[in-house]
N, CA, C and O atoms as a MOPAC input file, in Angstrom:
PM7 MOZYME 1SCF
protein

 N    -18.83100 1     3.82500 1     4.99700 1
 C    -18.53400 1     3.64400 1     3.58800 1
 C    -17.18600 1     3.06600 1     3.44700 1
 O    -16.19300 1     3.70700 1     3.79100 1
 N    -17.12000 1     1.97100 1     2.99000 1
 C    -15.88000 1     1.13100 1     2.80600 1
 C    -15.37900 1     1.18100 1     1.35800 1
 O    -16.13000 1     0.93300 1     0.41500 1
 N    -14.17100 1     1.48800 1     1.21900 1
 C    -13.51800 1     1.56700 1    -0.22400 1
 C    -12.11200 1     0.98700 1    -0.03800 1
 O    -11.47100 1     1.11700 1     1.00500 1
 N    -11.68200 1     0.33600 1    -1.12800 1
 C    -10.36300 1    -0.32400 1    -1.10700 1
 C     -9.55300 1     0.09800 1    -2.29700 1
 O    -10.17500 1     0.55600 1    -3.25600 1
 N     -8.22200 1     0.00300 1    -2.36400 1
 C     -7.32200 1     0.27900 1    -3.43500 1
 C     -6.26700 1    -0.85200 1    -3.30900 1
 O     -5.75800 1    -1.25100 1    -2.26200 1
 N     -6.03600 1    -1.28700 1    -4.55000 1
 C     -4.94800 1    -2.44500 1    -4.70500 1
 C     -3.80600 1    -1.97700 1    -5.59400 1
 O     -4.05400 1    -1.71300 1    -6.77000 1
 N     -2.63800 1    -1.86400 1    -5.14100 1
 C     -1.53900 1    -1.57500 1    -6.02400 1
 C     -0.69000 1    -2.83600 1    -6.36500 1
 O      0.03600 1    -3.34700 1    -5.51300 1
 N     -0.79300 1    -3.30100 1    -7.56700 1
 C     -0.15200 1    -4.44300 1    -7.96900 1
 C      1.27900 1    -4.31900 1    -8.56900 1
 O      1.60700 1    -3.27300 1    -9.13100 1
 N      2.04700 1    -5.26300 1    -8.47000 1
 C      3.40000 1    -5.33600 1    -9.20000 1
 C      4.22300 1    -4.18700 1    -8.64500 1
 O      4.91200 1    -3.51900 1    -9.41600 1
 N      4.18300 1    -3.91900 1    -7.32500 1
 C      5.09700 1    -2.63900 1    -6.89500 1
 C      6.53400 1    -3.35100 1    -6.73600 1
 O      6.70500 1    -4.42700 1    -6.16300 1
 N      7.46500 1    -2.62800 1    -7.29500 1
 C      8.91200 1    -3.19700 1    -7.35700 1
 C      9.57500 1    -3.13900 1    -6.15000 1
 O     10.55200 1    -2.39900 1    -6.03200 1
 N      9.13700 1    -3.88800 1    -5.14300 1
 C      9.80600 1    -3.93400 1    -3.83100 1
 C      9.36600 1    -5.10600 1    -3.08900 1
 O      8.22300 1    -5.53600 1    -3.24600 1
 N     10.23100 1    -5.67700 1    -2.25400 1
 C      9.85900 1    -7.06600 1    -1.63000 1
 C      8.73100 1    -6.70500 1    -0.49100 1
 O      8.66800 1    -5.62400 1     0.09600 1
 N      7.94500 1    -7.70600 1    -0.31700 1
 C      6.90600 1    -7.57400 1     0.64600 1
 C      7.40900 1    -7.37500 1     2.05100 1
 O      6.78600 1    -6.67700 1     2.85100 1
 N      8.53300 1    -7.98600 1     2.35400 1
 C      9.01000 1    -7.88800 1     3.76600 1
 C      9.38100 1    -6.42900 1     4.10500 1
 O      9.16300 1    -5.99400 1     5.23600 1
 N      9.96700 1    -5.62900 1     3.09400 1
 C     10.28400 1    -4.22200 1     3.35300 1
 C      9.07800 1    -3.44300 1     3.48000 1
 O      9.01600 1    -2.54100 1     4.31400 1
 N      7.98000 1    -3.76200 1     2.60900 1
 C      6.80700 1    -2.95400 1     2.68400 1
 C      5.95900 1    -3.08100 1     3.94900 1
 O      5.26900 1    -2.18400 1     4.43300 1
 N      6.11300 1    -4.36100 1     4.42900 1
 C      5.25000 1    -4.62500 1     5.65300 1
 C      5.75500 1    -3.86000 1     6.88400 1
 O      4.96400 1    -3.60700 1     7.79300 1
 N      6.92900 1    -3.51400 1     6.94400 1
 C      7.53900 1    -2.55600 1     7.93500 1
 C      6.75000 1    -1.31400 1     8.02700 1
 O      6.44600 1    -0.81100 1     9.10900 1
 N      6.38800 1    -0.77300 1     6.76000 1
 C      5.70600 1     0.56700 1     6.87000 1
 C      4.37700 1     0.33900 1     7.04800 1
 O      3.73900 1     1.10100 1     7.77400 1
 N      3.74200 1    -0.77200 1     6.39700 1
 C      2.15300 1    -0.80400 1     6.34200 1
 C      1.75000 1    -1.20000 1     7.78900 1
 O      0.58700 1    -1.01300 1     8.14700 1
 N      2.65700 1    -1.73500 1     8.62700 1
 C      2.19200 1    -2.03700 1    10.05600 1
 C      2.00500 1    -0.81800 1    10.68300 1
 O      1.11800 1    -0.74000 1    11.53300 1
 N      2.73600 1     0.22500 1    10.39400 1
 C      2.69700 1     1.49000 1    11.06000 1
 C      1.28600 1     2.27900 1    10.88600 1
 O      0.87200 1     3.00100 1    11.79300 1
 N      0.62300 1     2.11500 1     9.76100 1
 C     -0.62200 1     2.73700 1     9.46100 1
 C     -1.83400 1     2.12900 1     9.79600 1
 O     -2.87900 1     2.76200 1     9.95000 1
 N     -1.72000 1     0.89100 1     9.91600 1
 C     -2.91200 1    -0.01900 1    10.14300 1
 C     -3.69900 1     0.49500 1    11.35000 1
 O     -3.12200 1     0.60300 1    12.43200 1
 N     -4.97300 1     0.81400 1    11.21600 1
 C     -5.77800 1     1.20500 1    12.37200 1
 C     -5.70100 1     2.74800 1    12.63500 1
 O     -6.47100 1     3.15700 1    13.50400 1
 N     -4.96500 1     3.58700 1    12.07600 1
 C     -4.82800 1     4.94400 1    12.32500 1
 C     -5.90000 1     5.73300 1    11.36400 1
 O     -6.37600 1     5.26200 1    10.33200 1
 N     -6.15800 1     6.91700 1    11.86400 1
 C     -6.91900 1     7.86400 1    10.97700 1
 C     -6.11800 1     8.07700 1     9.58900 1
 O     -4.90600 1     7.87600 1     9.50700 1
 N     -6.83300 1     8.45900 1     8.62200 1
 C     -6.25800 1     8.72900 1     7.37000 1
 C     -5.24500 1    10.00800 1     7.51900 1
 O     -4.16000 1    10.01300 1     6.93600 1
 N     -5.62000 1    10.93800 1     8.22600 1
 C     -4.64700 1    12.00800 1     8.27900 1
 C     -3.42200 1    11.76700 1     9.06200 1
 O     -2.39400 1    12.41400 1     8.86400 1
 N     -3.52800 1    10.81500 1     9.97200 1
 C     -2.38800 1    10.42100 1    10.81900 1
 C     -1.53300 1     9.51100 1    10.00800 1
 O     -0.30400 1     9.57500 1    10.04900 1
 N     -2.22600 1     8.61800 1     9.22900 1
 C     -1.44400 1     7.88400 1     8.33300 1
 C     -0.71000 1     8.59800 1     7.18000 1
 O      0.38900 1     8.22700 1     6.76800 1
 N     -1.43500 1     9.70800 1     6.66300 1
 C     -0.65700 1    10.57000 1     5.78200 1
 C      0.56000 1    11.16900 1     6.37400 1
 O      1.58900 1    11.24900 1     5.70200 1
 N      0.49900 1    11.61900 1     7.66500 1
 C      1.68900 1    12.16000 1     8.39200 1
 C      2.83100 1    11.01700 1     8.51800 1
 O      4.02100 1    11.21300 1     8.27300 1
 N      2.34900 1     9.96800 1     8.87900 1
 C      3.36000 1     8.85400 1     9.17700 1
 C      4.14900 1     8.52100 1     7.81100 1
 O      5.36100 1     8.30600 1     7.84200 1
 N      3.44600 1     8.49000 1     6.66500 1
 C      4.04400 1     8.04900 1     5.58400 1
 C      4.79700 1     9.28200 1     4.96400 1
 O      5.76600 1     9.09500 1     4.22900 1
 N      4.38800 1    10.42500 1     5.23800 1
 C      5.03800 1    11.69100 1     4.77800 1
 C      6.55900 1    11.73100 1     5.35100 1
 O      7.57000 1    11.99100 1     4.69900 1
 N      6.48200 1    11.44800 1     6.56500 1
 C      7.88900 1    11.61900 1     7.30800 1
 C      8.72200 1    10.38100 1     7.43400 1
 O      9.78000 1    10.39400 1     8.06400 1
 N      8.22100 1     9.23300 1     6.79600 1
 C      9.01500 1     7.96300 1     6.92500 1
 C     10.23200 1     8.01800 1     5.94700 1
 O     10.16100 1     8.52600 1     4.82800 1
 N     11.31100 1     7.47100 1     6.45200 1
 C     12.55600 1     7.40900 1     5.68800 1
 C     12.49600 1     6.31500 1     4.78000 1
 O     13.36600 1     6.27700 1     3.91000 1
 N     11.54800 1     5.32800 1     4.81900 1
 C     11.63600 1     4.10600 1     4.07900 1
 C     11.03400 1     4.45200 1     2.71600 1
 O     10.07400 1     5.21700 1     2.62600 1
 N     11.68300 1     3.80400 1     1.52700 1
 C     11.19900 1     4.01700 1     0.25800 1
 C      9.87800 1     3.34400 1     0.03200 1
 O      9.18800 1     3.69300 1    -0.92600 1
 N      9.48200 1     2.40000 1     0.85400 1
 C      8.15200 1     1.78800 1     0.69800 1
 C      7.01800 1     2.72900 1     1.11300 1
 O      5.85000 1     2.42600 1     0.87200 1
 N      7.33500 1     3.82600 1     1.71100 1
 C      6.18300 1     4.70000 1     2.08800 1
 C      5.55100 1     5.42800 1     0.97900 1
 O      4.40200 1     5.84600 1     1.11300 1
 N      6.21600 1     5.61200 1    -0.10900 1
 C      5.74600 1     6.36100 1    -1.39800 1
 C      4.65000 1     5.51500 1    -2.07900 1
 O      3.56700 1     6.03600 1    -2.34800 1
 N      4.91500 1     4.17300 1    -2.37600 1
 C      3.83900 1     3.47400 1    -3.13000 1
 C      2.64400 1     3.19300 1    -2.18900 1
 O      1.51000 1     3.01500 1    -2.63500 1
 N      2.92600 1     3.16200 1    -0.92900 1
 C      1.88100 1     2.92400 1     0.12700 1
 C      0.94600 1     4.12100 1     0.17100 1
 O     -0.28100 1     4.02700 1     0.18400 1
 N      1.66800 1     5.30400 1     0.19400 1
 C      0.87400 1     6.52600 1     0.30600 1
 C      0.06500 1     6.72000 1    -1.02200 1
 O     -1.03200 1     7.27600 1    -0.96500 1
 N      0.54600 1     6.30000 1    -2.15700 1
 C     -0.22700 1     6.37200 1    -3.34800 1
 C     -1.51100 1     5.56700 1    -3.20600 1
 O     -2.61600 1     6.04100 1    -3.47100 1
 N     -1.28100 1     4.17200 1    -2.72100 1
 C     -2.40600 1     3.36300 1    -2.59600 1
 C     -3.50300 1     3.92100 1    -1.56800 1
 O     -4.70700 1     3.80700 1    -1.79900 1
 N     -3.02400 1     4.49600 1    -0.48300 1
 C     -3.83700 1     4.98000 1     0.44900 1
 C     -4.66300 1     6.36900 1    -0.09900 1
 O     -5.81500 1     6.60500 1     0.26500 1
 N     -3.99500 1     7.14300 1    -0.91500 1
 C     -4.65300 1     8.18300 1    -1.50600 1
 C     -5.72400 1     7.72800 1    -2.46700 1
 O     -6.80400 1     8.31400 1    -2.54100 1
 N     -5.39300 1     6.60600 1    -3.25300 1
 C     -6.31400 1     6.07800 1    -4.14000 1
 C     -7.57100 1     5.47600 1    -3.33200 1
 O     -8.70400 1     5.60100 1    -3.79600 1
 N     -7.35600 1     4.87800 1    -2.21900 1
 C     -8.48000 1     4.28600 1    -1.47500 1
 C     -9.34900 1     5.43000 1    -0.99400 1
 O    -10.57400 1     5.32100 1    -1.04200 1
 N     -8.76200 1     6.52000 1    -0.53300 1
 C     -9.56200 1     7.71800 1    -0.13500 1
 C    -10.37700 1     8.28100 1    -1.19600 1
 O    -11.53800 1     8.63900 1    -0.99300 1
 N     -9.74500 1     8.37600 1    -2.42900 1
 C    -10.45300 1     8.90000 1    -3.48800 1
 C    -11.62100 1     8.02100 1    -4.02800 1
 O    -12.66100 1     8.46400 1    -4.51700 1
 N    -11.28300 1     6.66700 1    -3.86200 1
 C    -12.35700 1     5.61500 1    -4.19700 1
 C    -13.58600 1     5.79000 1    -3.15700 1
 O    -14.74700 1     5.65100 1    -3.54200 1
 N    -13.29600 1     6.06800 1    -1.96400 1
 C    -14.40400 1     6.22000 1    -0.85500 1
 C    -15.21400 1     7.52800 1    -1.20100 1
 O    -16.44100 1     7.48300 1    -1.11500 1
 N    -14.63200 1     8.60400 1    -1.56000 1
 C    -15.22500 1     9.87200 1    -2.01400 1
 C    -16.21000 1     9.59000 1    -3.09900 1
 O    -17.38700 1     9.94900 1    -3.08700 1
 N    -15.58000 1     8.87300 1    -4.08700 1
 C    -16.46200 1     8.69000 1    -5.51300 1
 C    -17.60200 1     7.79200 1    -5.10200 1
 O    -18.75100 1     8.00900 1    -5.48500 1
 N    -17.25800 1     6.72700 1    -4.27400 1
 C    -18.45200 1     5.85300 1    -3.99100 1
 C    -19.49800 1     6.42800 1    -3.18300 1
 O    -20.64500 1     5.99600 1    -3.29300 1
 N    -19.17700 1     7.48800 1    -2.27200 1
 C    -20.16400 1     8.21500 1    -1.52600 1
 C    -21.00800 1     9.16700 1    -2.48400 1
 O    -22.22100 1     9.35700 1    -2.39300 1
 N    -20.15300 1     9.72700 1    -3.41100 1
 C    -20.82900 1    10.73600 1    -4.36700 1
 C    -21.71000 1    10.08900 1    -5.20700 1
 O    -22.77600 1    10.61700 1    -5.52300 1
 N    -21.34500 1     8.89200 1    -5.63900 1
 C    -22.36600 1     8.04500 1    -6.46300 1
 C    -23.54600 1     7.61500 1    -5.76800 1
 O    -24.59800 1     7.46800 1    -6.39000 1
 N    -23.46100 1     7.38800 1    -4.45800 1
 C    -24.63300 1     6.96500 1    -3.62500 1
 C    -25.49200 1     8.13800 1    -3.16800 1
 O    -26.57400 1     7.97300 1    -2.60400 1
 N    -24.94300 1     9.36800 1    -3.44700 1
 C    -25.60600 1    10.59900 1    -2.96200 1
 C    -25.48900 1    10.96300 1    -1.62100 1
 O    -26.29800 1    11.72500 1    -1.09000 1
 N    -24.31400 1    10.35600 1    -0.89800 1
 C    -23.99200 1    10.64800 1     0.44800 1
 C    -22.99900 1    11.77200 1     0.62300 1
 O    -22.33200 1    12.22100 1    -0.30900 1
 N    -22.94000 1    12.20000 1     1.86600 1
 C    -21.88200 1    13.17900 1     2.16200 1
 C    -20.83300 1    12.52800 1     2.98200 1
 O    -21.12300 1    11.91300 1     4.00900 1
 N    -19.61500 1    12.65500 1     2.54500 1
 C    -18.50400 1    11.94100 1     3.17800 1
 C    -17.42900 1    12.85000 1     3.63400 1
 O    -16.79900 1    13.52700 1     2.82100 1
 N    -17.20000 1    12.88800 1     4.88900 1
 C    -16.11200 1    13.68800 1     5.54000 1
 C    -14.88900 1    12.77900 1     5.50000 1
 O    -14.89400 1    11.66500 1     6.02200 1
 N    -13.76900 1    13.33400 1     4.81600 1
 C    -12.48400 1    12.51600 1     4.67300 1
 C    -11.82100 1    12.38100 1     6.03800 1
 O    -11.10800 1    11.41300 1     6.30000 1
 N    -12.06800 1    13.37200 1     6.91100 1
 C    -11.50700 1    13.25900 1     8.29400 1
 C    -12.05000 1    12.14900 1     9.10700 1
 O    -11.46700 1    11.81700 1    10.13900 1
 N    -13.22300 1    11.50100 1     8.67800 1
 C    -13.89200 1    10.53700 1     9.56400 1
 C    -13.27800 1     9.07900 1     8.99700 1
 O    -13.49900 1     8.04300 1     9.62500 1
 N    -12.64100 1     9.08300 1     7.99800 1
 C    -12.08000 1     7.78600 1     7.53800 1
 C    -10.88900 1     7.28400 1     8.30600 1
 O    -10.08900 1     8.09200 1     8.77700 1
 N    -10.73500 1     5.99000 1     8.45500 1
 C     -9.56800 1     5.37900 1     8.98400 1
 C     -9.16100 1     4.22200 1     8.20700 1
 O     -9.93500 1     3.74200 1     7.37900 1
 N     -7.98500 1     3.72700 1     8.41300 1
 C     -7.33500 1     2.65700 1     7.78100 1
 C     -7.84700 1     1.33600 1     8.42300 1
 O     -7.29100 1     0.87900 1     9.42200 1
 N     -8.90200 1     0.73700 1     7.84600 1
 C     -9.33300 1    -0.53000 1     8.47500 1
 C     -8.43000 1    -1.81300 1     8.26200 1
 O     -8.12900 1    -2.59800 1     9.16200 1
 N     -8.09200 1    -1.89700 1     7.10100 1
 C     -7.17700 1    -3.07200 1     6.66100 1
 C     -6.04000 1    -2.55900 1     5.77400 1
 O     -6.27300 1    -1.69400 1     4.92900 1
 N     -4.92900 1    -3.02300 1     5.92900 1
 C     -3.69300 1    -2.76200 1     5.09600 1
 C     -2.77300 1    -3.82000 1     5.17700 1
 O     -2.16900 1    -4.07800 1     6.21800 1
 N     -2.62400 1    -4.50200 1     4.03200 1
 C     -1.74000 1    -5.65400 1     4.12100 1
 C     -0.89100 1    -5.82500 1     2.70600 1
 O     -1.30000 1    -5.24200 1     1.70200 1
 N      0.12000 1    -6.51700 1     2.66700 1
 C      1.01400 1    -6.64400 1     1.52200 1
 C      1.22000 1    -8.06200 1     1.20800 1
 O      1.58300 1    -8.85800 1     2.07400 1
 N      0.99400 1    -8.40400 1    -0.02500 1
 C      1.05100 1    -9.82900 1    -0.43200 1
 C      2.24300 1    -9.92100 1    -1.38100 1
 O      2.55200 1    -8.95100 1    -2.07300 1
 N      2.90200 1   -11.04500 1    -1.42400 1
 C      3.99800 1   -11.17500 1    -2.41900 1
 C      3.46100 1   -11.33500 1    -3.84400 1
 O      2.50200 1   -12.04600 1    -4.14400 1
 N      4.18900 1   -10.59100 1    -4.69200 1
 C      3.74400 1   -10.78000 1    -6.16600 1
 C      4.76500 1   -11.69700 1    -6.99500 1
 O      5.43400 1   -12.56600 1    -6.43600 1
 N      4.83100 1   -11.44700 1    -8.32200 1
 C      5.83100 1   -12.27200 1    -9.02800 1
 C      7.25900 1   -12.02300 1    -8.73900 1
 O      7.59500 1   -10.96500 1    -8.20700 1
 N      8.03600 1   -12.84600 1    -9.02500 1
 C      9.36100 1   -12.63900 1    -8.85800 1
 C     10.12700 1   -12.70400 1   -10.27700 1
 O     10.11600 1   -13.73400 1   -10.95100 1
 N     10.72400 1   -11.65200 1   -10.63900 1
 C     11.44000 1   -11.59800 1   -11.80500 1
 C     12.87000 1   -12.19000 1   -11.80100 1
 O     13.72300 1   -11.69700 1   -11.06300 1
 N     13.12700 1   -13.15400 1   -12.54500 1
 C     14.51700 1   -13.81900 1   -12.32000 1
 C     15.40000 1   -13.33100 1   -13.52000 1
 O     14.97900 1   -13.30300 1   -14.67600 1
 N     16.58700 1   -12.97200 1   -13.16800 1
 C     17.51800 1   -12.65600 1   -14.00500 1
 C     18.72200 1   -13.34000 1   -13.69600 1
 O     18.86700 1   -13.77400 1   -12.55300 1
 N     19.67000 1   -13.51100 1   -14.61300 1
 C     20.93000 1   -14.14900 1   -14.37600 1
 C     22.10000 1   -13.29300 1   -14.54500 1
 O     22.12400 1   -12.38000 1   -15.37100 1
 N     23.13800 1   -13.60300 1   -13.71300 1
 C     24.31800 1   -12.71300 1   -13.70500 1
 C     25.52400 1   -13.67500 1   -13.82400 1
 O     25.51500 1   -14.73900 1   -13.20500 1
 N     26.67200 1   -13.27800 1   -14.69600 1
 C     27.64700 1   -14.17100 1   -14.75100 1
 C     28.48200 1   -14.13700 1   -13.50600 1
 O     28.61600 1   -13.10700 1   -12.84600 1
 N     29.04800 1   -15.29200 1   -13.19600 1
 C     29.94400 1   -15.49700 1   -11.98700 1
 C     31.19100 1   -16.14400 1   -12.29500 1
 O     31.47000 1   -16.37300 1   -13.47200 1
 N     31.92000 1   -16.44300 1   -11.42300 1
 C     33.30300 1   -17.01300 1   -11.75900 1
 C     33.20300 1   -18.41500 1   -12.31000 1
 O     32.12200 1   -18.98800 1   -12.17500 1
 N     34.17800 1   -19.02800 1   -12.90200 1
 C     34.28900 1   -20.33300 1   -13.52700 1
 C     33.11100 1   -20.51900 1   -14.45200 1
 O     32.59800 1   -21.63500 1   -14.54300 1
 N     32.63700 1   -19.46000 1   -15.16500 1
 C     31.58400 1   -19.87000 1   -16.16600 1
 C     30.23800 1   -20.13600 1   -15.58500 1
 O     29.33100 1   -20.60900 1   -16.27000 1
 N     30.10300 1   -19.83600 1   -14.32500 1
 C     28.71500 1   -20.16600 1   -13.63000 1
 C     27.83000 1   -18.86100 1   -13.81300 1
 O     28.29600 1   -17.77800 1   -14.16800 1
 N     26.51800 1   -19.09500 1   -13.53000 1
 C     25.67000 1   -18.11000 1   -13.45000 1
 C     24.80800 1   -18.13500 1   -12.28800 1
 O     24.41500 1   -19.24600 1   -11.93300 1
 N     24.42300 1   -17.07200 1   -11.59900 1
 C     23.68100 1   -17.08600 1   -10.35700 1
 C     22.32000 1   -16.22300 1   -10.72300 1
 O     22.30300 1   -15.38300 1   -11.62200 1
 N     21.37700 1   -16.49500 1   -10.03900 1
 C     20.02900 1   -15.83100 1   -10.29300 1
 C     19.81300 1   -14.62800 1    -9.27500 1
 O     19.99800 1   -14.66900 1    -8.05900 1
 N     19.37300 1   -13.53000 1   -10.05100 1
 C     19.12000 1   -12.33800 1    -9.31100 1
 C     17.51200 1   -12.37000 1    -9.42500 1
 O     16.85900 1   -12.53300 1   -10.45600 1
 N     17.06700 1   -12.18800 1    -8.20000 1
 C     15.56900 1   -12.20900 1    -7.94900 1
 C     15.14800 1   -10.87700 1    -7.64200 1
 O     15.54800 1   -10.32300 1    -6.61800 1
 N     14.22400 1   -10.21500 1    -8.60000 1
 C     13.47600 1    -8.99100 1    -8.43300 1
 C     12.14500 1    -9.14800 1    -7.84600 1
 O     11.17700 1    -9.43600 1    -8.55000 1
 N     12.05200 1    -8.94700 1    -6.41900 1
 C     10.82600 1    -9.29800 1    -5.82200 1
 C      9.76800 1    -8.25600 1    -6.09000 1
 O     10.12200 1    -7.07700 1    -6.10100 1
 N      8.53800 1    -8.56200 1    -6.30200 1
 C      7.37700 1    -7.70000 1    -6.30200 1
 C      6.40200 1    -7.92700 1    -5.29700 1
 O      6.45300 1    -8.96100 1    -4.63100 1
 N      5.37600 1    -6.93900 1    -5.08400 1
 C      4.42900 1    -7.12400 1    -4.11200 1
 C      3.21000 1    -6.44500 1    -4.53100 1
 O      3.21500 1    -5.62900 1    -5.45300 1
 N      2.06800 1    -6.79200 1    -3.81200 1
 C      0.70900 1    -6.23500 1    -3.96500 1
 C      0.31700 1    -5.65800 1    -2.80200 1
 O      0.30200 1    -6.36000 1    -1.79000 1
 N     -0.04700 1    -4.36100 1    -2.73700 1
 C     -0.50100 1    -3.59400 1    -1.54300 1
 C     -1.92500 1    -3.40600 1    -1.68500 1
 O     -2.43100 1    -3.00100 1    -2.73200 1
 N     -2.58000 1    -3.69500 1    -0.64000 1
 C     -4.00800 1    -3.47600 1    -0.40200 1
 C     -4.35600 1    -2.68800 1     0.87600 1
 O     -3.98100 1    -2.96700 1     2.01500 1
 N     -5.13700 1    -1.65300 1     0.49500 1
 C     -5.41100 1    -0.67500 1     1.57900 1
 C     -7.05600 1    -0.56900 1     1.57200 1
 O     -7.66000 1    -0.44200 1     0.50700 1
 N     -7.67100 1    -0.62500 1     2.72400 1
 C     -9.15600 1    -0.60500 1     2.94000 1
 C     -9.38700 1     0.57900 1     3.89300 1
 O     -8.82700 1     0.58500 1     4.99000 1
 N    -10.13600 1     1.51000 1     3.53600 1
 C    -10.50200 1     2.61600 1     4.48100 1
 C    -11.95100 1     2.46500 1     4.64700 1
 O    -12.63100 1     1.95700 1     3.75600 1
 N    -12.44400 1     2.87600 1     5.73300 1
 C    -13.80900 1     2.85500 1     6.22800 1
 C    -14.17700 1     4.04900 1     7.10100 1
 O    -13.25200 1     4.76600 1     7.48400 1
 N    -15.39700 1     4.33400 1     7.44900 1
 C    -15.79100 1     5.38000 1     8.28300 1
 C    -15.88000 1     4.76000 1     9.68200 1
 O    -16.08900 1     3.55400 1     9.81100 1
 N    -15.72100 1     5.59000 1    10.74400 1
 C    -15.81500 1     5.19300 1    12.04500 1
 C    -17.30300 1     4.86900 1    12.49700 1
 O    -18.14100 1     5.74300 1    12.27700 1
 N    -17.65400 1     3.84000 1    13.03200 1
 C    -18.95000 1     3.53500 1    13.55700 1
 C    -19.18600 1     4.20700 1    14.90400 1
 O    -18.46100 1     3.91900 1    15.85600 1
 N    -20.12100 1     5.04600 1    15.01300 1
 C    -20.42700 1     5.71000 1    16.35500 1
 C    -21.15900 1     4.90100 1    17.21500 1
 O    -21.47500 1     5.31300 1    18.33200 1

């Protein structure tokens, strides 16, 4: 049973988030929860939220189909981060100039699936 969750417009650069998302790809869901729980990176929190949403979507999807799904059998099949919009702000600098401040955003996609025996 495959399910996905997409978190859009997360206020963090994709480069920082990829450091964390690479750690959970291919792991069991419970292992991924533990990795994210004890990670010191700030990106772990929105990724954990997307992972929990993907697991909840899998449970709902199985319930709608009338199947029984054990959450312990799920693993992270795909996990990737794409770049989102960049908010541009301007800040005053010396000699009457202005420089751009770029607030980068990203889109997190997590796909969970059951293990094929």
